[in-house]
Backbone as CSV, one residue per row, in Angstrom:
resi,resn,N_x,N_y,N_z,CA_x,CA_y,CA_z,C_x,C_y,C_z
1,MET,4.340,-13.037,-0.652,5.165,-11.518,-0.529,6.785,-11.375,-1.093
2,HIS,7.792,-12.482,-0.994,9.008,-12.633,-1.144,9.766,-11.939,-2.231
3,LYS,8.618,-12.455,-3.408,9.434,-11.734,-4.462,9.586,-10.007,-4.753
4,TYR,8.926,-9.950,-4.176,8.831,-8.342,-3.674,10.030,-7.696,-3.067
5,PHE,11.294,-8.540,-2.620,12.618,-8.534,-1.659,13.537,-7.423,-3.045
6,ARG,13.433,-7.783,-3.801,13.871,-6.968,-5.441,13.813,-5.557,-5.031
7,ALA,12.548,-5.576,-5.193,12.218,-4.374,-5.006,13.401,-3.108,-3.908
8,ILE,13.333,-3.657,-2.833,14.325,-3.029,-2.050,15.805,-3.055,-1.796
9,GLY,16.272,-3.649,-2.849,17.575,-4.299,-2.906,18.412,-5.481,-2.715
10,PHE,16.908,-6.528,-2.537,17.323,-7.360,-2.694,17.284,-8.420,-4.319
11,SER,18.129,-7.783,-5.219,17.812,-8.438,-6.024,18.245,-10.401,-6.527
12,GLU,18.953,-10.420,-5.997,19.762,-11.628,-6.466,19.243,-12.824,-5.152
13,PRO,18.792,-14.274,-5.694,17.837,-15.264,-5.452,18.564,-15.469,-4.118
14,MET,17.702,-15.289,-3.299,18.325,-15.684,-1.440,17.862,-17.306,-1.461
15,THR,18.579,-17.699,-0.406,18.867,-19.408,-0.102,18.493,-19.292,1.290
16,LYS,17.992,-20.416,1.942,17.492,-20.511,3.140,18.737,-20.461,4.418
17,VAL,19.575,-20.194,3.627,21.007,-19.840,4.965,20.732,-18.147,4.600
18,GLY,20.613,-17.814,3.793,21.406,-16.607,3.481,19.520,-15.620,3.569
19,GLN,18.200,-16.402,4.023,17.407,-15.523,4.516,17.242,-15.421,5.703
20,GLN,17.879,-16.864,6.501,18.116,-17.003,8.298,18.910,-16.019,8.322
21,ALA,20.175,-15.936,7.716,20.863,-14.644,8.117,20.014,-13.194,8.680
22,LEU,19.235,-12.969,7.358,18.520,-11.810,7.299,18.329,-11.548,7.897
23,ILE,17.142,-12.414,8.266,16.865,-12.634,10.231,17.149,-12.511,11.333
24,ASN,18.118,-13.099,11.581,18.360,-12.938,12.410,19.712,-11.697,12.897
25,GLU,20.044,-10.562,11.624,20.652,-9.251,11.248,19.319,-8.317,12.012
26,VAL,18.105,-8.666,11.243,17.382,-7.716,12.091,16.459,-8.438,13.592
27,LEU,16.811,-9.013,14.165,16.734,-8.932,15.810,17.237,-8.994,16.369
28,LEU,19.065,-9.307,15.484,20.013,-8.316,16.737,20.462,-7.032,16.604
29,GLN,19.569,-6.598,15.656,20.188,-5.272,15.227,19.153,-4.621,15.083
30,PRO,17.760,-4.566,15.251,16.636,-4.100,14.604,16.939,-2.316,14.488
31,SER,16.493,-1.685,14.137,15.817,0.311,13.715,14.880,0.520,14.826
32,TYR,13.503,-0.804,14.736,12.166,-0.471,15.582,12.197,-2.098,16.356
33,ARG,11.216,-1.893,17.064,10.532,-3.210,17.801,9.499,-2.265,18.105
34,VAL,8.103,-3.703,18.726,7.640,-3.823,19.375,6.859,-4.994,19.947
35,TYR,6.461,-4.681,21.072,5.411,-6.082,21.910,4.228,-6.086,21.628
36,THR,3.411,-7.419,21.979,1.626,-6.568,23.053,1.611,-8.330,23.337
37,THR,0.883,-8.056,24.449,0.284,-9.512,24.513,-0.555,-9.995,23.082
38,LYS,-0.988,-11.431,22.997,-1.562,-11.573,21.352,-3.083,-11.764,21.730
39,SER,-4.035,-11.772,22.839,-5.554,-12.219,23.086,-5.722,-11.130,23.254
40,VAL,-7.797,-11.560,23.173,-7.791,-10.009,23.181,-7.958,-10.519,25.046
41,LYS,-8.507,-9.348,25.394,-9.272,-9.240,26.567,-10.184,-10.288,27.413
42,GLY,-10.190,-10.968,27.970,-11.274,-11.817,28.660,-11.752,-13.162,27.558
43,GLU,-10.681,-13.500,26.520,-10.493,-14.395,25.356,-9.828,-15.175,25.733
44,GLU,-8.783,-14.264,26.882,-6.817,-15.397,26.072,-7.204,-17.188,26.347
45,SER,-7.017,-17.801,25.964,-6.310,-19.349,26.792,-5.563,-18.830,27.896
46,GLU,-5.517,-19.725,28.332,-3.455,-20.069,29.797,-2.699,-20.004,28.717
47,SER,-2.799,-20.172,27.153,-1.269,-19.881,26.267,-0.727,-18.995,26.039
48,ASP,-2.350,-18.902,25.872,-2.058,-16.770,25.220,-1.853,-15.820,25.792
49,SER,-2.046,-16.255,27.105,-1.225,-14.710,28.008,-0.050,-15.389,28.610
50,ASP,0.284,-15.592,28.262,1.935,-15.542,28.370,3.322,-15.470,26.917
51,THR,1.589,-14.857,26.355,2.830,-14.449,24.294,2.007,-13.218,24.204
52,LEU,3.425,-12.876,23.513,3.731,-11.849,23.690,3.802,-11.785,21.715
53,LEU,3.143,-11.408,21.350,3.212,-10.916,19.742,4.115,-9.198,19.871
54,ALA,5.539,-9.859,19.128,6.604,-9.023,18.489,6.350,-8.615,16.671
55,GLU,7.233,-7.359,16.684,8.076,-7.190,16.025,8.919,-6.371,15.610
56,PHE,10.086,-6.408,14.425,11.423,-5.887,14.741,11.553,-5.839,12.652
57,ARG,11.879,-4.663,13.116,11.625,-3.701,11.237,13.629,-3.269,11.876
58,MET,14.035,-3.639,10.187,15.638,-2.932,10.131,15.248,-2.232,8.660
59,ASP,15.943,-0.804,8.132,15.854,-0.253,7.229,17.499,-0.539,7.147
60,PHE,17.494,-1.562,5.465,18.404,-0.814,4.958,18.343,0.286,3.858
61,ALA,17.114,1.541,3.359,17.511,1.780,2.604,16.130,3.072,3.224
62,LYS,16.222,4.727,2.875,15.618,5.217,3.405,13.977,5.171,3.686
63,ASN,13.011,4.887,4.810,11.918,4.270,5.030,12.206,3.142,4.267
64,CYS,12.519,1.916,4.408,12.338,0.711,3.290,13.709,-0.138,3.896
65,GLY,13.027,-1.346,4.812,13.907,-2.550,4.916,13.349,-3.617,5.046
66,VAL,13.126,-4.179,5.806,12.555,-5.822,6.320,12.051,-5.911,8.344
67,SER,11.190,-6.371,7.653,10.039,-6.577,8.813,10.154,-8.570,9.584
68,VAL,10.171,-8.746,10.997,9.914,-9.983,11.788,9.237,-9.999,12.111
69,CYS,7.501,-11.247,11.602,6.541,-10.860,12.853,7.413,-12.621,13.490
70,GLY,6.627,-12.843,14.778,7.276,-13.567,15.566,6.362,-13.966,16.634
71,GLU,6.577,-14.544,17.965,5.930,-13.968,19.197,6.910,-14.489,20.374
72,PHE,6.630,-14.484,21.761,7.516,-14.820,22.264,6.969,-15.647,23.997
73,ASP,7.146,-17.010,23.603,6.536,-17.758,24.946,6.896,-17.608,26.100
74,GLY,6.549,-18.048,27.411,6.609,-17.350,28.351,7.857,-17.938,28.953
75,MET,8.881,-18.821,28.325,10.210,-19.150,28.440,10.920,-17.861,27.764
76,ASP,10.691,-17.296,26.792,10.705,-15.644,26.858,12.087,-16.411,25.407
77,ARG,11.323,-17.558,25.221,11.932,-17.986,23.266,10.758,-17.204,22.817
78,PHE,11.769,-17.054,20.896,11.176,-16.633,19.820,10.590,-17.294,18.928
79,SER,9.898,-17.353,18.229,9.222,-18.357,17.472,9.076,-17.316,16.570
80,TYR,9.661,-18.010,15.314,9.490,-16.887,14.178,8.765,-16.910,13.240
81,ASP,7.668,-16.712,12.543,6.552,-16.370,11.852,6.558,-16.011,10.634
82,TYR,6.621,-14.823,9.970,6.700,-14.245,8.622,7.824,-12.728,8.550
83,CYS,8.030,-12.946,7.781,8.801,-11.598,7.392,8.603,-11.405,5.994
84,TYR,8.690,-9.964,5.655,8.293,-9.790,4.476,8.995,-8.303,4.228
85,PRO,9.263,-7.834,3.119,10.154,-6.669,3.195,9.238,-5.118,3.391
86,TYR,9.022,-4.332,3.320,8.338,-2.910,3.676,8.525,-2.032,2.572
87,LEU,7.900,-0.550,3.221,7.711,0.028,2.215,7.140,1.631,3.660
88,ALA,7.442,2.195,4.360,6.843,3.546,4.760,6.179,4.381,4.486
89,GLY,4.921,4.824,3.990,4.027,5.531,3.726,5.460,7.533,4.247
90,SER,4.363,8.391,3.796,4.642,9.480,3.975,3.757,9.802,4.056
91,HIS,2.627,9.375,3.402,1.609,10.610,2.925,0.393,10.333,3.354
92,ILE,-0.887,10.968,3.569,-2.256,10.315,4.165,-2.828,9.889,3.130
93,SER,-3.353,9.121,2.483,-3.717,8.175,0.734,-5.000,8.593,1.029
94,THR,-5.591,8.071,2.109,-7.756,7.937,2.193,-7.627,8.776,3.975
95,LEU,-8.756,8.669,4.618,-9.472,9.738,5.592,-10.729,8.476,5.168
96,GLU,-10.926,7.578,4.506,-12.041,6.561,4.417,-11.723,5.262,5.527
97,ASP,-12.764,5.123,6.478,-13.121,4.224,7.386,-12.950,2.874,7.116
98,VAL,-11.627,2.123,7.204,-11.036,0.900,7.541,-11.495,-0.223,8.515
99,THR,-11.348,-1.280,7.601,-11.989,-2.756,8.040,-10.334,-3.220,8.401
100,VAL,-10.321,-4.057,9.371,-8.694,-5.171,9.673,-9.504,-6.565,9.748
101,GLU,-8.677,-7.410,9.164,-9.488,-8.725,8.739,-7.630,-9.821,9.178
102,GLN,-8.260,-10.878,9.849,-6.846,-11.578,10.130,-7.238,-12.448,8.586
103,ARG,-5.379,-12.883,8.396,-4.898,-13.572,7.923,-5.206,-14.719,7.724
104,ILE,-5.437,-15.682,6.963,-5.862,-17.883,7.499,-4.169,-18.104,8.428
105,PHE,-3.712,-17.615,7.231,-2.188,-18.088,7.448,-1.646,-18.216,8.476
106,ASN,-1.317,-16.801,8.777,-0.253,-16.584,9.846,-1.135,-15.422,10.810
107,GLU,0.341,-14.818,11.798,-0.574,-13.342,12.564,-0.473,-12.366,11.593
108,SER,-1.086,-12.550,10.257,-0.579,-10.875,9.663,-2.070,-10.665,9.350
109,TYR,-2.082,-8.997,9.013,-3.998,-8.796,8.476,-3.816,-7.443,7.520
110,ALA,-4.791,-7.631,6.777,-5.183,-7.086,5.396,-6.220,-6.212,6.553
111,GLY,-5.790,-4.396,5.392,-6.527,-3.392,5.307,-7.547,-3.277,4.703
112,ILE,-8.977,-3.574,4.849,-10.162,-2.640,4.208,-10.782,-1.873,4.168
113,CYS,-10.327,-0.705,2.290,-11.513,-0.135,2.647,-12.082,0.215,1.324
114,ASP,-13.423,1.299,1.341,-13.986,1.492,0.350,-14.151,3.357,-0.255
115,ASP,-12.493,3.530,-1.023,-12.364,4.702,-1.036,-12.758,5.568,-2.576
116,MET,-13.895,5.538,-3.110,-14.380,6.456,-4.443,-14.120,6.866,-4.939
117,LYS,-12.200,7.215,-4.229,-11.395,8.016,-4.692,-10.837,7.018,-6.470
118,VAL,-10.877,5.766,-5.862,-10.336,4.742,-7.675,-11.762,3.684,-7.550
119,GLY,-12.332,3.602,-6.533,-13.754,2.811,-7.628,-13.830,1.149,-6.979
120,VAL,-12.326,0.600,-5.981,-12.317,-0.537,-6.103,-12.500,-0.440,-4.629
121,THR,-12.814,-2.094,-3.380,-12.078,-2.196,-2.876,-11.175,-2.275,-2.698
122,LEU,-9.830,-1.622,-1.720,-9.119,-1.191,-1.508,-8.457,-2.204,-0.587
123,ILE,-7.670,-2.979,-0.465,-7.410,-4.674,0.339,-5.848,-3.763,0.415
124,PHE,-5.295,-3.749,1.827,-3.382,-3.726,1.793,-3.339,-4.640,3.285
125,HIS,-2.232,-4.861,2.282,-1.026,-5.007,3.880,-0.565,-4.563,4.694
126,LEU,-1.953,-4.772,6.310,-1.172,-3.563,6.992,-0.194,-3.765,7.774
127,GLN,0.844,-3.171,7.584,2.433,-2.532,8.799,1.962,-2.157,9.806
128,ASN,1.265,-1.449,10.835,1.893,-1.868,12.106,0.278,-2.876,13.262
129,VAL,1.042,-4.279,12.753,0.244,-4.805,13.356,-0.156,-4.724,14.738
130,VAL,0.901,-4.199,15.424,1.131,-4.573,16.848,0.014,-3.205,17.903
131,ASP,0.021,-2.338,16.692,-0.639,-1.503,17.519,-2.227,-1.576,17.430
132,TYR,-2.496,-2.126,16.511,-3.825,-2.968,15.996,-4.271,-3.713,16.882
133,VAL,-3.496,-4.649,17.614,-3.923,-6.285,18.385,-4.036,-4.618,19.780
134,LYS,-3.183,-3.925,19.801,-2.763,-3.157,21.623,-4.121,-2.547,21.479
135,LEU,-4.917,-2.417,19.663,-6.045,-1.222,20.182,-7.393,-2.042,20.619
136,ARG,-7.257,-3.259,19.674,-7.916,-4.638,19.821,-8.623,-5.214,21.470
137,ASN,-6.936,-5.308,21.907,-7.006,-6.419,23.203,-8.158,-5.026,24.430
138,ALA,-7.809,-4.005,24.052,-8.049,-2.778,25.251,-9.425,-2.526,24.789
139,ASN,-10.470,-2.802,23.985,-11.844,-2.885,23.411,-11.625,-1.464,22.466
140,ALA,-10.521,-0.741,22.171,-10.684,0.623,21.438,-11.558,0.813,20.507
141,LEU,-11.811,-0.189,19.812,-12.541,-0.926,17.542,-13.307,-0.211,18.373
142,PRO,-14.375,-0.250,16.797,-13.628,0.377,16.015,-13.145,1.721,16.261
143,SER,-12.544,2.416,15.807,-11.516,3.905,15.716,-11.993,4.912,14.901
144,CYS,-12.470,5.633,15.770,-13.266,7.180,14.969,-11.839,7.576,14.223
145,GLY,-12.056,9.137,13.473,-10.481,9.961,12.747,-9.229,9.050,12.809
146,THR,-9.602,8.041,11.424,-8.172,6.615,11.796,-8.415,7.538,9.917
147,SER,-6.905,8.076,9.844,-6.080,7.287,8.314,-4.967,6.450,7.891
148,VAL,-4.738,6.531,6.979,-3.813,5.374,6.012,-3.369,6.108,5.449
149,SER,-1.832,5.632,5.602,-0.604,6.239,4.655,-0.340,3.893,3.827
150,LEU,-0.948,4.870,2.863,-0.374,4.052,1.460,1.020,3.711,1.088
151,ALA,1.757,2.249,0.501,3.199,2.253,0.177,3.216,0.944,-0.723
152,GLY,3.917,1.344,-1.891,3.188,0.157,-2.370,4.974,-0.313,-2.866
153,LEU,5.304,-1.433,-3.343,6.516,-2.497,-3.747,6.255,-2.529,-5.333
154,ALA,7.084,-2.659,-6.216,6.948,-2.949,-7.388,8.447,-3.690,-8.318
155,SER,7.447,-4.807,-8.033,8.758,-5.927,-9.442,9.251,-5.025,-10.310
156,GLU,8.672,-4.744,-11.164,8.247,-3.962,-12.390,7.917,-3.192,-12.836
157,GLY,8.542,-2.289,-13.642,7.859,-0.692,-13.991,7.930,-0.022,-15.595
158,THR,7.416,0.848,-15.265,8.069,1.537,-16.994,7.120,3.370,-17.157
159,ILE,8.344,3.439,-17.372,8.122,5.231,-17.370,7.363,6.082,-18.367
160,MET,6.341,6.084,-18.738,5.650,6.888,-19.640,5.781,8.784,-19.806
161,MET,5.701,9.043,-20.690,5.320,10.718,-20.505,4.333,10.774,-20.520
162,PRO,3.779,12.519,-20.195,2.850,13.180,-18.901,1.863,13.122,-20.501
163,ILE,0.334,13.060,-20.453,-0.559,13.931,-21.578,-0.643,15.433,-21.623
164,LEU,-0.316,16.082,-22.755,-0.860,17.098,-22.595,-1.624,17.743,-22.154
165,LYS,-1.939,18.799,-21.019,-2.670,19.549,-21.243,-2.181,20.790,-20.254
166,THR,-3.599,21.497,-20.426,-3.714,23.365,-19.666,-3.393,23.605,-18.423
167,ASP,-3.108,24.149,-18.059,-3.893,24.899,-16.689,-5.435,24.945,-16.623
168,LYS,-6.297,25.294,-17.754,-7.327,25.517,-17.262,-7.989,23.514,-17.688
169,GLU,-7.893,22.511,-18.406,-7.969,21.169,-18.873,-7.423,20.395,-17.530
170,ARG,-6.806,21.098,-16.592,-6.210,19.946,-15.654,-7.558,20.685,-14.817
171,GLN,-8.002,21.878,-14.218,-8.395,23.166,-12.950,-10.277,21.744,-13.314
172,ALA,-10.523,21.709,-14.871,-11.446,21.434,-15.041,-12.314,19.947,-13.923
173,LYS,-10.629,19.053,-14.901,-10.290,18.581,-14.247,-10.330,17.574,-12.824
174,LYS,-10.724,18.647,-12.207,-10.578,18.035,-10.805,-11.356,18.639,-10.614
175,ARG,-12.174,19.497,-10.855,-13.541,19.895,-11.086,-14.878,18.506,-11.067
176,GLU,-14.204,18.190,-12.268,-14.878,16.845,-12.330,-14.945,15.341,-11.609
177,ASN,-13.574,15.596,-11.341,-12.976,14.228,-9.994,-14.163,14.449,-8.835
178,VAL,-14.097,15.636,-8.187,-14.436,16.212,-6.861,-16.449,15.835,-6.917
179,GLN,-16.864,16.339,-8.646,-18.580,15.770,-8.718,-17.931,14.687,-8.671
180,ARG,-17.553,13.439,-9.455,-17.856,12.356,-9.405,-18.102,12.039,-8.115
181,VAL,-16.930,12.057,-7.151,-16.553,11.882,-5.988,-17.837,11.900,-5.352
182,LYS,-18.904,12.565,-5.372,-19.935,12.808,-4.825,-21.251,11.996,-5.246
183,LEU,-21.491,12.166,-6.775,-22.078,11.401,-6.562,-21.821,9.542,-6.678
184,LEU,-20.793,9.174,-6.541,-21.015,8.158,-6.273,-20.903,7.678,-4.482
185,ASN,-20.600,8.798,-4.023,-21.371,9.106,-2.193,-22.187,8.961,-1.460
186,ALA,-23.401,9.737,-2.941,-24.977,9.931,-2.811,-24.926,8.741,-3.301
187,ALA,-24.765,8.011,-4.712,-25.699,6.657,-4.986,-24.959,5.464,-4.074
188,ARG,-23.494,5.129,-3.644,-23.610,4.301,-2.731,-24.950,4.134,-1.202
189,THR,-26.300,5.888,-1.125,-26.790,6.234,0.115,-27.919,5.057,-0.233
190,GLY,-27.871,5.245,-1.845,-29.895,4.636,-2.150,-29.947,6.350,-3.063
191,ASP,-29.166,6.765,-3.405,-29.678,8.245,-4.323,-29.973,7.369,-5.731
192,GLU,-31.110,7.379,-6.123,-30.962,7.107,-7.534,-30.646,8.135,-8.543
193,ALA,-30.894,9.458,-8.429,-30.421,10.213,-9.566,-29.161,10.249,-10.293
194,ALA,-28.801,9.964,-8.488,-27.100,9.506,-8.595,-26.704,8.689,-9.818
195,MET,-27.039,7.992,-9.194,-26.911,6.474,-9.526,-27.666,6.745,-11.415
196,GLU,-28.307,6.884,-11.554,-29.096,8.006,-12.902,-27.232,8.632,-13.623
197,ASN,-26.784,9.743,-13.191,-26.036,9.818,-14.134,-25.151,9.948,-13.612
198,LEU,-24.282,8.868,-13.564,-22.942,8.050,-13.172,-23.187,7.487,-14.686
199,THR,-23.968,6.720,-14.608,-24.626,5.819,-15.872,-24.002,6.372,-16.814
200,LEU,-25.508,7.302,-16.883,-25.085,8.532,-18.442,-23.984,8.884,-18.262
201,GLU,-22.709,8.970,-17.172,-21.218,9.410,-17.972,-21.057,8.118,-18.405
202,ASP,-20.704,7.086,-17.781,-20.323,6.199,-18.224,-20.612,5.809,-19.167
203,MET,-21.759,5.897,-19.723,-21.989,5.097,-21.525,-20.812,6.572,-22.169
204,ASP,-21.302,8.228,-21.724,-20.761,8.892,-22.669,-19.181,8.692,-22.935
205,THR,-18.506,8.579,-21.405,-17.516,8.164,-21.593,-16.625,7.467,-22.900
206,TYR,-17.344,5.835,-22.908,-17.127,4.864,-23.341,-17.361,5.099,-24.941
207,ALA,-18.406,6.208,-25.093,-18.533,6.742,-26.415,-17.515,7.036,-26.939
208,VAL,-17.226,8.244,-26.452,-15.985,9.473,-26.642,-15.057,8.696,-26.904
209,ILE,-14.690,6.813,-25.936,-13.264,6.221,-26.089,-12.936,5.291,-27.532
210,SER,-14.719,5.161,-27.388,-14.293,4.370,-28.578,-14.289,4.205,-30.372
211,GLN,-14.335,6.004,-30.004,-14.024,6.875,-31.620,-13.175,7.345,-31.330
212,LYS,-12.808,7.737,-30.291,-10.862,7.813,-30.574,-10.027,7.205,-29.999
213,ILE,-10.117,5.571,-30.065,-9.600,4.849,-29.817,-8.857,3.723,-31.292
214,GLN,-9.976,4.422,-32.150,-9.300,4.215,-33.522,-8.621,4.307,-34.500
215,GLN,-7.755,5.807,-33.884,-7.263,6.175,-34.109,-6.048,6.787,-33.520
216,GLU,-5.695,6.614,-31.904,-5.332,7.194,-30.747,-5.067,6.290,-30.039
217,ASP,-3.351,6.745,-29.227,-2.717,4.872,-28.437,-3.879,5.241,-27.524
218,VAL,-4.150,4.220,-26.410,-4.530,4.206,-25.090,-4.358,4.736,-24.109
219,TYR,-3.416,4.946,-23.748,-2.551,5.978,-22.629,-2.705,7.133,-23.018
220,SER,-2.948,8.255,-24.424,-3.012,8.842,-24.748,-3.968,9.033,-23.940
221,LEU,-5.194,8.015,-24.401,-6.676,9.156,-23.794,-6.604,8.654,-22.021
222,VAL,-5.820,7.992,-21.761,-6.247,7.222,-19.658,-5.073,7.560,-19.705
223,ASP,-5.406,9.009,-18.819,-4.745,9.447,-17.920,-4.247,9.046,-16.903
224,SER,-4.833,7.991,-16.065,-4.931,7.430,-14.611,-4.912,6.256,-14.622
225,TYR,-4.929,5.089,-14.085,-6.008,3.622,-13.479,-5.060,3.324,-12.078
226,PHE,-6.235,2.298,-11.267,-5.642,1.346,-10.544,-6.950,0.531,-10.409
227,MET,-6.139,-0.085,-10.911,-7.202,-1.626,-10.368,-6.314,-3.187,-10.218
228,PRO,-7.715,-3.743,-9.683,-6.704,-5.319,-8.916,-6.028,-6.327,-10.138
229,TYR,-5.353,-6.460,-9.802,-4.292,-7.197,-10.863,-3.982,-8.930,-9.890
230,GLY,-4.049,-9.424,-11.007,-4.195,-11.112,-10.163,-5.336,-11.427,-9.512
231,VAL,-5.003,-12.839,-8.883,-5.845,-13.174,-7.935,-5.482,-12.802,-6.872
232,GLU,-4.488,-12.344,-6.360,-3.982,-11.931,-4.788,-4.728,-10.427,-4.892
233,CYS,-5.346,-10.501,-3.358,-5.984,-9.000,-3.148,-5.725,-8.424,-3.340
234,ASP,-4.419,-8.350,-2.495,-3.489,-7.378,-2.256,-2.497,-6.003,-3.493
235,LEU,-2.452,-7.035,-4.701,-1.861,-6.556,-6.363,-2.545,-6.077,-6.682
236,TYR,-1.906,-4.760,-7.177,-2.901,-3.402,-7.957,-1.523,-3.372,-9.360
237,SER,-2.603,-2.640,-10.654,-1.998,-2.456,-11.792,-2.537,-0.982,-11.455
238,VAL,-1.377,0.005,-11.389,-1.199,1.582,-11.189,-1.099,2.115,-12.819
239,LEU,-1.450,3.363,-12.686,-0.638,4.321,-13.768,-1.163,5.479,-13.061
240,GLY,0.004,6.446,-13.078,-0.744,7.441,-12.305,0.438,8.625,-12.489
241,GLU,0.908,9.852,-11.898,1.418,10.634,-12.324,2.557,10.983,-10.352
242,ILE,4.040,10.795,-11.473,4.538,10.396,-10.608,4.923,12.496,-9.650
243,ARG,5.102,12.724,-8.077,4.341,14.311,-7.573,5.810,14.192,-7.408
244,ALA,6.738,12.611,-6.567,8.007,12.994,-6.473,9.322,12.571,-6.860
245,CYS,10.143,12.597,-6.864,11.226,11.383,-7.100,12.439,10.698,-6.287
246,GLU,12.948,10.106,-6.158,14.494,10.453,-4.702,14.851,8.974,-5.404
247,PRO,16.576,9.287,-5.791,17.483,7.774,-5.445,17.537,7.497,-4.158
248,THR,17.747,6.296,-3.561,18.561,6.052,-2.830,19.078,4.185,-2.913
249,ARG,19.497,3.785,-1.433,20.677,2.925,-2.329,20.278,1.964,-0.915
250,ASN,20.260,0.255,-1.434,20.439,0.000,-0.072,21.923,-0.729,0.188
251,ARG,21.497,-0.278,1.486,23.003,0.044,2.773,24.004,-1.822,2.583
252,LEU,23.064,-2.408,2.445,23.521,-4.350,2.441,23.987,-3.967,0.962
253,THR,23.370,-4.040,0.359,23.486,-4.711,-1.091,24.330,-3.656,-1.778
254,ASP,24.233,-2.488,-1.974,24.504,-1.719,-2.718,23.794,-1.345,-4.311
255,GLU,22.617,-1.750,-4.700,22.107,-1.887,-5.331,21.177,-0.513,-5.638
256,GLU,21.120,0.812,-6.541,19.996,1.939,-6.213,18.584,1.559,-6.603
257,LEU,17.727,2.443,-5.767,16.554,2.288,-5.860,16.152,3.671,-6.030
258,TYR,14.808,3.421,-6.728,14.122,5.252,-6.300,12.358,4.250,-5.714
259,LEU,12.514,6.084,-4.895,11.521,5.795,-3.964,10.666,6.978,-4.920
260,MET,8.981,7.214,-4.885,8.130,8.035,-5.770,6.957,7.710,-5.254
261,THR,7.186,9.201,-5.206,4.929,9.174,-5.174,4.825,9.646,-6.247
262,VAL,3.488,8.698,-6.218,2.665,8.210,-7.747,0.953,9.133,-6.918
263,ASP,0.636,9.641,-8.279,-0.873,10.303,-7.465,-1.653,10.070,-8.859
264,CYS,-2.342,8.470,-7.972,-3.213,7.554,-9.602,-4.749,7.660,-8.988
265,ASN,-5.364,9.086,-10.005,-6.569,9.125,-9.486,-7.411,9.719,-8.058
266,ASP,-6.374,10.366,-7.525,-6.439,11.193,-6.898,-5.407,10.543,-5.313
267,LEU,-5.221,9.387,-4.927,-5.119,9.061,-4.883,-3.361,8.724,-4.525
268,LEU,-2.827,9.255,-3.306,-1.154,9.663,-3.253,-0.611,8.578,-2.509
269,PHE,0.213,8.054,-2.100,1.285,6.762,-2.205,2.663,6.731,-2.758
270,ASP,3.139,5.706,-1.846,4.742,5.833,-2.567,5.095,4.403,-2.911
271,VAL,6.159,4.556,-3.715,6.032,3.271,-4.962,7.768,3.306,-4.580
272,CYS,7.930,1.640,-4.066,9.801,1.702,-3.994,10.241,0.556,-4.776
273,ILE,11.372,0.566,-5.987,11.168,-0.276,-6.972,12.398,0.517,-7.060
274,ASN,12.982,-1.072,-7.828,14.995,-1.628,-8.138,15.277,-0.867,-9.995
275,LYS,15.511,-0.307,-9.707,16.566,1.060,-10.541,16.085,-0.748,-11.734
276,LYS,16.644,-1.641,-11.298,17.326,-2.818,-12.428,15.470,-3.346,-12.797
277,ASP,14.731,-2.793,-11.837,13.220,-3.075,-12.737,12.694,-2.176,-13.248
278,LEU,13.185,-0.918,-13.566,13.113,0.050,-14.300,13.204,0.347,-15.931
279,TYR,11.852,0.502,-16.018,11.927,1.016,-17.600,12.045,2.426,-17.992
280,GLY,12.913,2.880,-17.876,12.779,4.802,-18.333,13.658,4.968,-17.454
281,GLU,12.962,6.935,-17.489,13.942,7.028,-16.157,12.610,8.112,-15.898
282,PRO,12.935,7.670,-14.353,11.891,9.252,-13.773,11.874,9.890,-13.729
283,ALA,10.769,11.180,-13.271,11.159,12.155,-12.605,9.500,12.736,-12.708
284,VAL,9.751,14.218,-11.775,8.367,14.284,-11.961,7.724,14.810,-13.024
285,GLY,5.992,14.515,-12.614,5.198,14.978,-14.311,5.323,13.586,-15.088
286,ARG,6.756,12.954,-15.132,5.698,11.680,-15.867,5.511,10.697,-14.912
287,ARG,4.834,8.960,-15.956,3.737,8.407,-15.639,4.910,7.166,-14.554
288,PHE,3.778,6.297,-13.950,4.853,5.055,-13.915,3.566,4.100,-13.852
289,LYS,3.651,3.260,-14.330,3.255,2.457,-14.444,3.739,0.623,-14.181
290,GLY,3.291,0.108,-13.517,3.819,-0.896,-12.536,2.670,-1.807,-12.281
291,VAL,2.618,-2.686,-11.442,2.225,-3.394,-10.538,2.644,-3.060,-8.796
292,VAL,2.403,-3.126,-8.394,2.491,-2.374,-6.373,2.106,-3.810,-6.084
293,TRP,2.484,-4.275,-5.192,1.823,-4.774,-3.691,2.391,-3.724,-2.806
294,MET,0.419,-3.882,-2.574,-0.384,-2.403,-1.500,0.074,-2.969,-0.453
295,GLN,0.752,-1.788,0.492,0.604,-2.230,1.850,0.738,-0.727,2.440
296,GLY,-0.116,-0.976,3.947,0.043,0.109,4.362,-0.156,0.827,6.098
297,THR,-0.256,2.247,6.741,0.344,2.077,8.234,-1.874,2.340,8.186
298,ILE,-2.492,1.785,9.304,-3.119,2.868,10.030,-2.978,4.057,10.930
299,ASN,-2.771,4.902,10.600,-2.533,5.780,12.090,-3.797,5.646,12.970
300,PHE,-4.364,5.859,13.790,-4.733,6.319,14.997,-4.754,7.000,15.376
301,PRO,-6.292,8.167,15.672,-5.976,9.182,16.461,-5.379,9.267,17.877
302,GLN,-5.562,8.063,19.089,-5.290,7.538,20.194,-3.991,7.578,20.397
303,ALA,-3.776,7.741,21.350,-2.256,7.265,21.812,-2.334,5.655,21.795
304,VAL,-1.356,4.696,21.730,-1.287,3.394,21.004,-0.139,2.943,22.817
305,GLN,-0.730,2.445,23.510,-0.084,2.329,24.559,1.163,1.035,24.439
């Protein structure tokens, strides 16, 4: 996760001393802080009952900054666990049910959901860990009616021109996407007719692309994609249309960043990237292509006390 510090404006290699100074600044002057007891009620050990899970955040640019997570013991001493760069999502990306799993190596969590729009199991780094732990401790999970706001940090990216489409073609594409999602949902419940229709559609698509690829560039045929990237479960290679774009600056390093809202297979999420790492000039209507570290906040319907 440390390579993505450059996405929020820390492009210079960070030494251990520099990282510790940054952590200290976040702890001393946080923009946001939150605490909760660590263990589930009825399952806490004597040591865990006096332990507070804590998160401190400091914004260094609009909607993005550094988060420091750790624990307070019974003597009110803070023990640092890990820190990471974050980007707060500003849109509702999915309404699908979410499963949360704790990672092995520290007190961080991954969110997992099956969104039919992207066709893959969506895994993201959970940002609001303390809110989740509070509800878990109160035995208020699973929670119905949740939504997820996704955001991605990119260490490199390319701006591509859009595929020329008429309004009629755009409307037809939207109808096709809606119909495909319905078929996927039906197939997930065991509908054999839906499975057969999806198989035939995929075969037709493969045949059309195989013919056209001999004379056309692949990016003139593929409008957008969302694919897992590498061995990390929350990294994705994406290509999507830019719906909004805004320049901003890291107030500490004065490096220029781009905040973009990207529509990828009807999945809407925010992306932050350092201007140094972006090839091309972003604008609404153009396409962003790159690899992103996906993060997300689960929006719980009930109040988290």
